[in-house]
N, C-alpha and C positions, 0 to 999 in steps of 0.2 A: 950454809944452814938455812937460809931463806927458801932454797929450792926444796929441801927436805920437808919443811913445814907446809908448803903448799900442796904437796902430794901425799900427805899423811893419811887421809881418809879415802883415797881412791880405791884401794884394794878391798875395803869393806863394802863399798857400793857394788863392786863387781861380784862379790860373794853373795850379796843379797839378791841381785838380779838373777844370778845363776840359780839360786834356791827357788826363786819365784818361777822361773822357766821349768825347772825340774819338777816342782809341785804341780804346775799346770799339766805337764806331760803325764805325770802319775795319775791325775784325775781323769785325763783322757783315756789312759789305758784301763782304768777301773771301769769306766763307762762302756768301753769296747768289750771288756770281759763280761759284764752283765748282759749286754745285748747278745753276745755269742751264746751265753748260757740259756737265755730265753729262746733263742732260735733253735738251739740244739734240743731243748725239751719239746718244742713244738714239732720238730722233725721226728723225734722219738714217738710222740703220740700219734702222728700220722702213720708211721710205720706199723705201730701196734694196731691201728684201725684197719689197715690193709690186711694184716694177718688174721685179725678177728673176722673180717668179712669173708676171707678165703676159707677159714675154718667152718663157718656156718654153711657156706656154699657146698663144701664137701659133705656135710651132714645132710643137706638137701639131696645131693646126688645119691647118697647111700640109702635114702628112704624116698625114692623118686615118686612112687604112687601116692604116698601121703602128702608130699610137697605139692604135687599137681592137684590134689584134692583140696588144697588150702589149709591143711592142718598146721602148717608152720607159719602161716600169715599172722603178722603182728604189727601194730602201729607204734609210732613213737609215743611215749608217755603212757603206754598201756600197762596194765598190772603185770608185774613180773610173774611168769608162769611158775607153777610148782609141780615138780614131778612126783608121781606116785609109785614108780617102779613097775607098773603094770601096763599092758597094752592100752592105748596106742603109744608108740615110741616118741612121737613128736613132742609131747609135753615134757617128757624126761630130757630129751635132747635140748630143748629150749631152756629149761630150768638150769641144766648143767652149764650150758653156754653162757647164760646171763651171769651166773654166780662165778664161774671160773675165768671168763674172758672179758666180759663187758665191765667188770669191776676194776680192770687194769686201767681204764680210762676215767678221768675225772668227770663225773656226771654222765657216764656212758649210757647210751640208749640206742635202740635200733628199730628199724622198720624192715620187715620181710614181706615181700609180695610175690607170690608165685601164681601163675595162671595155668589153666589146663593144657596149654600148648607146650608147657615145659620151660617157659621163659621166667626166670626168677630175678628179682632185684633185691639186693641187700643194701641198706643204707645204715651206716654206723655214725652216730653223732656223739660229740664230746665237747666239754667246755675247755676252750683254749685261751681263756682270758689272762692266764699267767704270762703267756708269750706276748699277747697284744690285748690291752685292756678294751680296745674298741672291737675286737674280733668276736667275742662271745662264743656262740656255739659253732663248731666246724662240723662238716659232714663229708663222708666218703661214700660214694655209691658205686656199686658193682652189679652189672647185669650180665647174666650168662644163661645159656641153655643147659638144663640138667639132663 
């Protein structure tokens, strides 16, 4: 009977230690899941930025003379263009592009710079602070000849 009394609480301590280890493992998995979700969202936004830049580059190619004349040039933080449905096409293209594409990105903005030699640079900027609080604004630049 003395042997039984000295081992009576041993299994309870084992259970408590096992629950502690299991709880810490669960917290680690939750932190890993949160990090994975943030990285996945950041990757998604970067992919969207690439598609958005490619879309406007194709618009520049389809209206090459206006792009080379600088009709599509716009700076970051410029006033969002408004289309009027009449010639020239550049303001309508930019207005549609800003409304339907750049709004897919949080705080989406863009810079377009085309020179008369046909070299155009498109820079898409967005806020990626959800993925990394210290990151702030991210940019993707794409330069091509139209």
